[in-house]
N, CA, C and O of each residue as an XYZ file, in Angstrom:
608
protein
N       7.454    -18.573     20.854
C       6.726    -19.406     19.415
C       5.835    -18.272     18.420
O       5.049    -17.364     18.690
N       6.288    -18.723     17.384
C       6.112    -17.647     16.004
C       4.606    -17.952     16.630
O       4.150    -18.740     17.459
N       3.911    -16.554     15.507
C       2.717    -16.582     15.279
C       2.382    -17.259     14.379
O       2.999    -17.015     13.343
N       1.599    -18.082     14.313
C       1.015    -18.981     12.988
C       0.156    -18.367     11.995
O       0.040    -18.750     10.831
N      -0.763    -16.849     12.833
C      -1.520    -16.343     11.918
C      -1.490    -15.270     11.943
O      -2.343    -14.440     12.258
N      -0.123    -15.154     11.486
C       0.693    -13.745     10.735
C      -0.612    -13.303      9.510
O      -1.099    -14.072      8.681
N      -0.930    -11.949      9.705
C      -1.649    -11.354      8.401
C      -0.872    -10.611      7.519
O      -0.323     -9.531      7.738
N      -0.871    -11.383      6.344
C      -0.388    -10.862      5.524
C      -0.977     -9.906      4.473
O      -2.167    -10.145      4.268
N      -0.583     -9.107      3.906
C      -0.965     -8.025      2.744
C      -0.170     -7.263      2.367
O       0.817     -6.930      3.022
N      -0.424     -6.900      1.372
C       0.223     -6.360      0.024
C      -0.061     -4.966      0.119
O      -0.979     -4.514      0.803
N       1.167     -3.901     -0.951
C       0.402     -2.187     -1.184
C       1.083     -2.063     -2.357
O       2.174     -2.613     -2.511
N       0.542     -1.374     -3.238
C       0.844     -1.605     -4.662
C       0.934     -0.476     -5.058
O      -0.198     -0.017     -5.208
N       2.041      0.538     -5.423
C       2.445      1.865     -5.500
C       2.782      1.708     -7.287
O       3.854      1.270     -7.704
N       1.444      2.237     -8.346
C       1.500      2.525     -9.440
C       2.114      3.794     -9.660
O       1.773      4.732     -8.939
N       3.133      3.988    -10.720
C       3.541      4.875    -11.448
C       3.381      5.220    -12.863
O       3.787      4.544    -13.808
N       2.845      6.171    -12.913
C       2.845      6.536    -14.574
C       3.615      7.580    -14.976
O       3.250      8.747    -15.117
N       4.925      7.020    -15.194
C       5.931      7.440    -15.724
C       5.876      8.253    -16.507
O       6.660      9.110    -16.100
N       5.419      8.607    -17.479
C       5.076      9.631    -18.170
C       4.499     10.516    -18.261
O       4.716     11.329    -19.160
N       3.733     10.640    -17.527
C       2.845     11.537    -16.691
C       2.868     12.148    -15.383
O       2.241     13.072    -14.865
N       4.109     11.069    -14.864
C       4.451     11.677    -13.562
C       3.402     11.549    -12.450
O       3.153     12.351    -11.550
N       3.023     10.742    -12.631
C       1.832     10.525    -11.468
C       1.701      9.591    -11.044
O       2.278      8.716    -11.690
N       0.764      8.964     -9.488
C       0.779      7.552     -9.057
C      -0.076      7.249     -8.618
O      -0.641      7.955     -7.782
N      -0.502      6.146     -8.971
C      -2.472      5.946     -8.296
C      -2.534      5.282     -6.964
O      -2.099      4.271     -6.412
N      -3.279      6.325     -6.705
C      -4.101      6.551     -5.090
C      -5.480      6.080     -4.610
O      -6.454      6.220     -5.351
N      -5.580      5.600     -3.556
C      -7.301      5.682     -3.073
C      -7.202      6.255     -1.794
O      -6.327      6.554     -0.981
N      -8.672      6.305     -1.940
C      -9.246      7.189     -1.048
C     -10.244      5.761     -0.363
O     -11.239      5.308     -0.929
N      -9.760      5.324      0.758
C     -10.549      4.420      1.559
C     -11.921      5.025      1.865
O     -12.097      6.204      2.170
N     -13.211      3.766      1.712
C     -14.022      4.253      2.071
C     -14.727      3.286      3.624
O     -15.841      3.485      4.109
N     -13.874      2.442      4.041
C     -14.662      1.473      4.922
C     -13.304      0.993      5.278
O     -12.387      0.967      4.457
N     -13.158      0.527      6.795
C     -12.151     -0.151      7.436
C     -11.188      0.386      8.072
O     -11.233      1.606      7.909
N     -10.208      0.020      8.817
C      -9.629      0.895      9.641
C      -8.744      2.193      8.878
O      -8.120      3.085      9.453
N      -8.903      1.990      7.473
C      -8.554      3.297      6.903
C      -9.134      4.379      5.909
O      -8.644      4.993      4.961
N     -10.424      4.362      6.532
C     -11.762      5.122      5.835
C     -11.334      6.361      6.214
O     -10.963      6.823      7.293
N     -11.528      7.061      4.495
C     -11.635      8.873      4.947
C      -9.626      8.882      4.517
O      -9.287      9.814      3.788
N      -8.738      8.112      4.870
C      -7.308      8.228      4.163
C      -6.796      7.910      2.896
O      -7.251      6.961      2.258
N      -5.926      8.593      2.495
C      -5.636      8.389      1.669
C      -4.586      7.595      1.259
O      -3.673      8.413      1.149
N      -4.033      6.247      0.892
C      -3.228      5.135      0.467
C      -3.057      4.944     -0.885
O      -3.211      5.837     -1.718
N      -2.625      3.379     -1.223
C      -2.226      2.654     -2.459
C      -3.470      1.736     -2.601
O      -4.249      1.761     -1.648
N      -3.672      1.199     -3.298
C      -4.009     -0.232     -3.554
C      -3.860     -1.348     -2.760
O      -3.470     -0.902     -1.681
N      -3.968     -2.796     -2.664
C      -3.425     -3.374     -1.791
C      -4.796     -4.438     -0.909
O      -5.978     -4.095     -0.892
N      -4.417     -5.338     -0.448
C      -5.391     -5.814      0.556
C      -4.932     -7.391      0.946
O      -4.160     -7.888      0.125
N      -5.167     -7.925      1.663
C      -4.794     -8.900      2.251
C      -4.591    -10.420      1.253
O      -5.312    -10.826      0.342
N      -3.448    -10.973      1.779
C      -3.056    -11.861      0.805
C      -3.713    -13.169      1.575
O      -3.870    -13.299      2.789
N      -3.999    -13.954      0.689
C      -5.145    -15.391      0.547
C      -4.303    -16.507      1.115
O      -3.098    -16.383      1.332
N      -4.935    -17.499      1.325
C      -4.044    -18.665      1.498
C      -3.275    -19.254     -0.076
O      -3.726    -19.375     -1.215
N      -2.157    -19.477      0.434
C      -1.558    -20.300     -0.699
C      -1.136    -19.770     -1.714
O      -0.386    -20.308     -2.529
N      -1.676    -18.406     -1.781
C      -1.509    -17.022     -2.776
C      -0.081    -16.355     -2.723
O       0.237    -15.894     -1.627
N       0.666    -16.260     -3.578
C       2.127    -15.585     -3.639
C       1.983    -14.014     -3.298
O       0.956    -13.466     -3.698
N       2.783    -13.369     -2.702
C       2.567    -12.104     -2.730
C       2.404    -11.359     -3.868
O       1.523    -10.502     -3.927
N       3.336    -11.641     -5.010
C       3.384    -11.418     -6.254
C       1.289    -11.472     -7.146
O       0.492    -10.841     -7.841
N       1.462    -12.534     -6.492
C       0.038    -12.924     -7.168
C      -0.885    -12.043     -5.991
O      -1.977    -11.667     -6.416
N      -0.664    -11.791     -5.015
C      -1.637    -11.011     -4.145
C      -1.598     -9.279     -4.497
O      -2.555     -8.544     -4.251
N      -0.345     -8.819     -5.097
C      -0.403     -7.618     -4.992
C      -1.115     -7.255     -6.304
O      -1.401     -6.076     -6.512
N      -1.419     -8.223     -7.214
C      -1.626     -8.360     -8.796
C      -3.184     -8.295     -8.559
O      -3.890     -7.403     -9.030
N      -3.623     -9.280     -7.821
C      -4.875     -9.381     -8.040
C      -5.836     -8.077     -7.300
O      -6.916     -7.585     -7.625
N      -4.884     -7.793     -6.161
C      -5.343     -6.707     -5.202
C      -5.682     -5.404     -6.134
O      -6.650     -4.693     -5.865
N      -5.019     -5.200     -6.990
C      -4.455     -3.503     -7.077
C      -6.110     -4.184     -8.528
O      -7.233     -3.683     -8.572
N      -5.761     -4.969     -9.130
C      -7.134     -5.165    -10.314
C      -8.695     -4.784     -9.572
O      -9.535     -3.965     -9.944
N      -8.711     -5.817     -8.263
C     -10.431     -5.512     -7.728
C     -10.207     -4.340     -7.228
O     -11.241     -3.873     -6.750
N      -9.171     -3.558     -7.114
C      -9.706     -2.054     -6.715
C      -9.721     -1.099     -7.232
O     -10.270     -0.055     -6.881
N      -8.694     -1.469     -8.787
C      -8.830     -0.702     -9.937
C      -9.124     -0.583    -11.227
O      -9.395      0.405    -11.910
N      -9.004     -2.111    -11.563
C      -9.240     -2.357    -12.499
C      -8.161     -2.851    -13.475
O      -8.322     -3.587    -14.448
N      -7.115     -2.339    -13.050
C      -5.737     -2.708    -13.724
C      -4.694     -3.454    -13.299
O      -4.060     -3.594    -12.254
N      -4.689     -3.950    -14.534
C      -3.398     -5.104    -14.588
C      -2.374     -4.750    -14.573
O      -2.075     -4.234    -15.650
N      -0.996     -4.747    -13.313
C      -0.104     -4.547    -13.408
C       1.124     -5.961    -13.683
O       0.761     -7.028    -13.188
N       2.311     -5.969    -14.328
C       2.588     -6.510    -14.842
C       4.423     -5.884    -13.788
O       4.758     -4.849    -13.211
N       5.043     -7.138    -14.044
C       6.174     -7.314    -13.094
C       6.370     -6.669    -12.095
O       7.503     -6.186    -12.072
N       5.567     -6.373    -10.982
C       5.812     -5.621     -9.734
C       7.174     -5.850     -9.034
O       7.709     -6.944     -9.211
N       7.810     -4.896     -8.228
C       9.157     -4.990     -7.910
C       8.756     -4.549     -6.629
O       8.248     -3.445     -6.429
N       9.010     -5.522     -5.632
C       9.292     -5.582     -3.550
C       9.835     -4.168     -3.552
O      10.471     -3.979     -4.589
N       9.815     -3.287     -2.894
C      10.108     -2.033     -2.483
C      10.626     -1.657     -0.762
O      11.404     -0.854     -0.246
N       9.799     -2.624     -0.327
C       9.498     -2.313      0.895
C       8.888     -3.229      1.638
O       8.340     -4.097      0.959
N       8.733     -3.414      3.392
C       8.345     -4.594      4.132
C       7.987     -4.007      5.316
O       8.712     -4.138      6.302
N       6.957     -3.368      5.356
C       6.233     -2.528      7.125
C       5.765     -3.984      8.194
O       5.141     -5.044      8.136
N       6.379     -3.339      8.917
C       5.366     -4.373     10.372
C       4.778     -3.809     11.435
O       5.349     -3.179     12.325
N       3.418     -4.083     11.319
C       2.668     -3.298     12.364
C       2.201     -4.658     13.406
O       1.178     -5.335     13.305
N       3.077     -4.766     14.204
C       2.778     -6.183     15.743
C       1.942     -5.955     16.114
O       1.248     -6.869     16.560
N       1.380     -4.323     16.180
C       0.646     -4.510     17.382
C      -1.047     -4.825     16.650
O      -2.087     -5.075     17.259
N      -0.870     -4.725     15.486
C      -2.141     -4.823     14.555
C      -2.388     -6.660     14.278
O      -3.410     -7.335     14.397
N      -0.860     -7.083     13.839
C      -0.676     -8.086     13.399
C      -1.041     -8.305     12.292
O      -1.839     -9.081     11.766
N       0.106     -6.987     11.746
C       0.068     -7.118     10.364
C       0.945     -6.646      9.733
O       1.517     -5.617     10.091
N       1.290     -7.402      8.482
C       2.671     -7.225      7.811
C       2.706     -7.235      6.454
O       2.331     -8.094      5.656
N       3.171     -6.238      6.304
C       2.497     -5.338      4.238
C       4.069     -5.623      3.772
O       4.909     -5.538      4.668
N       4.538     -5.966      2.383
C       5.039     -6.163      1.586
C       4.863     -5.323      0.153
O       4.058     -5.602     -0.735
N       5.716     -4.345      0.154
C       5.532     -2.653     -0.536
C       5.841     -3.487     -2.061
O       6.716     -4.348     -2.148
N       5.043     -3.106     -3.118
C       5.306     -3.163     -4.280
C       5.400     -1.850     -5.068
O       4.844     -0.817     -4.695
N       6.225     -1.968     -6.314
C       6.195     -0.557     -7.254
C       6.222     -1.415     -8.631
O       7.038     -2.322     -8.788
N       5.262     -1.056     -9.620
C       5.022     -0.831    -10.614
C       4.670      0.090    -11.606
O       3.763      0.911    -11.473
N       5.712     -0.093    -13.076
C       5.372      1.185    -13.659
C       4.565      0.505    -15.198
O       3.959      1.122    -16.073
N       4.861     -1.017    -15.075
C       4.219     -1.395    -16.391
C       2.937     -1.830    -15.673
O       2.821     -2.346    -14.561
N       1.663     -1.377    -16.902
C       0.420     -1.731    -16.648
C      -0.934     -1.615    -17.341
O      -0.996     -0.486    -17.827
N      -1.863     -2.195    -17.549
C      -2.844     -1.956    -18.404
C      -4.439     -2.214    -18.081
O      -4.784     -2.727    -17.017
N      -5.166     -1.905    -18.863
C      -6.333     -1.698    -18.882
C      -7.311     -0.412    -18.303
O      -6.683      0.643    -18.222
N      -8.545     -0.345    -17.948
C      -8.631      1.035    -17.953
C      -8.926      1.192    -15.937
O      -9.024      0.293    -15.102
N      -8.973      2.292    -15.817
C      -9.469      2.739    -14.471
C     -10.804      2.767    -13.931
O     -11.631      3.646    -14.173
N     -11.010      1.577    -13.051
C     -12.553      1.144    -12.889
C     -12.682      1.016    -11.069
O     -13.235      0.085    -10.482
N     -12.189      1.898    -10.588
C     -12.570      1.954     -8.943
C     -13.892      0.817     -8.428
O     -15.016      0.954     -8.912
N     -13.613     -0.211     -7.477
C     -14.317     -0.556     -6.839
C     -14.957      0.587     -5.419
O     -14.540      0.901     -4.304
N     -16.172      0.919     -6.268
C     -16.559      2.086     -5.234
C     -16.694      1.946     -4.252
O     -16.194      2.748     -3.463
N     -17.499      0.765     -3.764
C     -17.717      0.377     -2.486
C     -16.537     -0.001     -1.381
O     -16.614     -0.608     -0.313
N     -15.553      0.530     -1.984
C     -14.643      0.132     -1.137
C     -13.136      1.442     -1.347
O     -12.263      1.543     -0.484
N     -13.147      2.055     -2.275
C     -12.162      2.751     -2.473
C     -12.620      3.961     -3.771
O     -13.582      3.652     -4.474
N     -12.183      4.785     -3.939
C     -12.066      5.796     -5.150
C     -10.700      5.947     -5.246
O      -9.842      6.361     -4.466
N     -10.681      5.389     -6.720
C      -9.517      5.914     -7.175
C      -9.001      6.673     -7.758
O      -9.846      7.321     -8.376
N      -7.252      7.284     -8.104
C      -7.899      8.439     -8.688
C      -5.735      8.517     -9.040
O      -4.819      7.927     -8.469
N      -5.736      9.499    -10.174
C      -4.226      9.440    -10.273
C      -3.882     10.791     -9.386
O      -4.578     11.798     -9.258
N      -2.568     10.489     -8.803
C      -2.117     12.003     -8.484
C      -0.529     12.420     -8.592
O       0.482     11.761     -8.345
N      -0.676     13.567     -8.987
C       0.685     14.473     -9.729
C       1.911     13.671     -8.722
O       1.433     13.026     -7.789
N       2.905     13.668     -8.802
C       4.203     12.804     -8.355
C       4.286     14.454     -7.265
O       3.886     14.528     -6.103
N       4.738     15.281     -7.851
C       4.637     16.397     -6.959
C       4.091     16.767     -6.052
O       4.687     17.598     -5.366
N       2.588     16.287     -5.587
C       1.934     16.889     -5.118
C       1.030     15.970     -4.127
O      -0.191     16.058     -4.003
N       1.720     15.252     -3.586
C       0.998     13.356     -2.979
C       0.731     14.285     -1.423
O       1.403     14.963     -0.645
N      -0.675     13.817     -1.574
C      -1.190     14.208     -0.253
C      -1.308     13.714      1.183
O      -2.340     13.383      1.767
N       0.670     13.732      1.910
C       1.092     13.204      2.605
C      -0.161     13.449      4.128
O      -0.357     12.517      4.909
N      -0.809     14.709      4.281
C      -1.312     14.949      4.876
C      -2.776     14.203      5.369
O      -3.097     13.964      6.533
N      -3.596     13.898      4.083
C      -4.158     13.006      3.973
C      -3.888     11.137      4.546
O      -4.834     10.422      4.877
N      -2.616     10.731      4.540
C      -2.302      9.532      5.031
C      -2.281      9.638      6.250
O      -2.360     10.618      6.991
N      -2.093      7.817      6.556
C      -1.891      7.321      7.897
C      -0.777      7.576      8.100
O      -0.092      7.450      7.085
N      -0.015      8.023      9.333
C       1.408      8.267      9.841
C       2.365      7.626      9.364
O       3.412      8.228      9.123
N       2.253      6.331      9.125
C       3.072      5.477      9.073
C       3.208      5.413      7.748
O       4.272      4.860      7.472
N       2.373      5.855      6.453
C       2.438      5.717      4.944
C       3.264      7.128      4.836
O       4.292      7.288      4.178
N       2.654      8.021      5.549
C       3.326      9.222      5.061
C       4.798      9.006      5.922
O       5.642      9.889      5.767
N       5.020      8.221      6.537
C       6.999      8.233      7.205
C       7.439      7.250      5.934
O       8.592      7.433      5.544
N       6.885      6.519      5.435
C       7.731      5.284      4.736
C       8.233      5.872      3.312
O       9.363      5.814      2.829
N       6.850      6.556      2.693
C       6.601      6.789      1.586
C       7.535      7.438      0.681
O       7.890      7.006     -0.416
N       7.973      8.746      1.366
C       9.112      9.776      0.655
C      10.715      8.765      0.586
O      11.586      9.287     -0.110
N      11.103      7.364      1.281
C      12.094      6.924      1.488
C      11.868      6.355      0.183
O      12.494      6.827     -0.766
N      10.859      5.173     -0.037
C      10.674      4.650     -1.200
C      10.448      5.597     -2.758
O      10.434      5.340     -3.962
N      10.368      6.224     -2.301
C       9.552      7.293     -3.631
C      11.086      7.800     -4.124
O      11.230      8.308     -5.236
N      12.435      7.581     -3.018
C      13.344      8.128     -3.269
C      14.656      6.939     -4.018
O      15.835      7.060     -4.348
N      13.453      5.611     -4.027
C      14.647      4.865     -4.263
C      15.278      4.113     -3.130
O      16.429      3.713     -3.303
N      14.684      3.873     -2.014
C      15.332      3.254     -0.773
C      14.625      2.268     -0.631
O      13.421      2.524     -0.632
N      15.000      0.842     -0.462
C      13.901     -0.431      0.311
C      14.280      0.248      1.634
O      15.273      0.686      2.214
N      12.759      0.080      1.826
C      12.366      0.375      3.428
C      11.941     -1.056      4.119
O      11.355     -2.009      3.606
N      12.373     -0.904      5.288
C      12.009     -2.270      6.201
C      11.889     -1.609      7.707
O      12.852     -1.577      8.472
N      10.672     -1.121      8.016
C      10.414     -0.754      9.320
C       9.178     -1.184     10.216
O       8.272     -1.548      9.466
N       8.900     -1.252     11.237
C       8.278     -1.609     12.190
C       7.718     -0.767     12.923
O       8.564     -0.284     13.675
N       6.428     -0.214     13.140
C       5.592      0.432     13.654
C       4.675      0.312     14.825
O       3.669     -0.394     14.756
N       5.006      1.011     15.946
C       3.774      0.661     17.008
C       3.058      1.369     16.879
O       3.306      2.441     16.327
N       1.659      0.985     17.427
C       0.241      2.079     17.304
C      -0.114      2.023     19.141
O       0.217      1.136     19.927
N      -0.610      2.841     19.322
C      -0.995      3.243     20.625
C      -2.267      3.099     20.073
O      -2.515      3.073     18.867
N      -3.633      2.941     21.638
C      -4.584      3.054     21.492
C      -5.957      3.795     20.692
O      -7.136      3.449     20.613
N      -5.229      4.923     20.174
C      -5.564      5.851     19.430
C      -5.393      6.014     17.943
O      -5.968      6.807     17.198
N      -4.475      5.091     17.659
C      -4.524      4.468     16.016
C      -2.821      5.555     15.315
O      -2.315      5.652     14.197
N      -2.424      6.237     16.870
C      -0.932      6.903     16.744
C      -0.119      6.191     16.520
O      -0.279      5.064     16.987
N       1.277      6.476     15.635
C       2.090      5.581     15.531
C       2.851      6.499     17.019
O       2.916      7.728     17.039
N       3.372      5.594     18.180
C       3.739      5.310     19.140
C       5.757      5.520     19.060
O       6.567      6.335     19.503
N       5.839      3.779     17.922
C       7.301      4.360     18.010
C       7.449      3.200     16.729
O       6.844      2.170     16.430
N       8.593      3.968     16.161
C       9.022      3.074     14.693
C      10.596      2.585     14.872
O      11.426      3.422     15.227
N      10.922      1.452     14.663
C      11.911      0.755     14.222
C      12.419      0.270     12.713
O      11.788     -0.483     11.972
N      13.593      0.824     12.459
C      14.360      0.092     11.228
C      14.668     -1.095     11.535
O      15.224     -1.438     12.579
N      14.306     -1.835     10.593
C      14.772     -3.746     10.448
C      15.811     -3.852      9.524
O      16.287     -4.955      9.254
């Protein structure tokens, strides 16, 4: 029987090509509290994934992305969470973080803080940044550590 309550979300990798930087966030709440990641969040009913990634990026950073390109799909079945990963190089606006939720900052592309990321994010990000489309499934243990990784 298929799960009809599938929780889908977006992840937004924004690259400032000219300055060789990525927009990253440090989460202030939720399961990723204290961890570094990228903007994103849960899809709303009847919303497309493209609309979700644009909305979530704006809500968390104040930036409007255009032409997001899907670069990955990550499953977390033990948490019933399914993440569509997008990359954008076209953006506009002024960085205005949602400080109750995140701290947003530009990170030099040659110095990504993998040691401050969740295990799964640190695992798939290098492949995406190398230009690969990533499809993976991560199974977590009770301590929120990756116990198994499956390429889809």
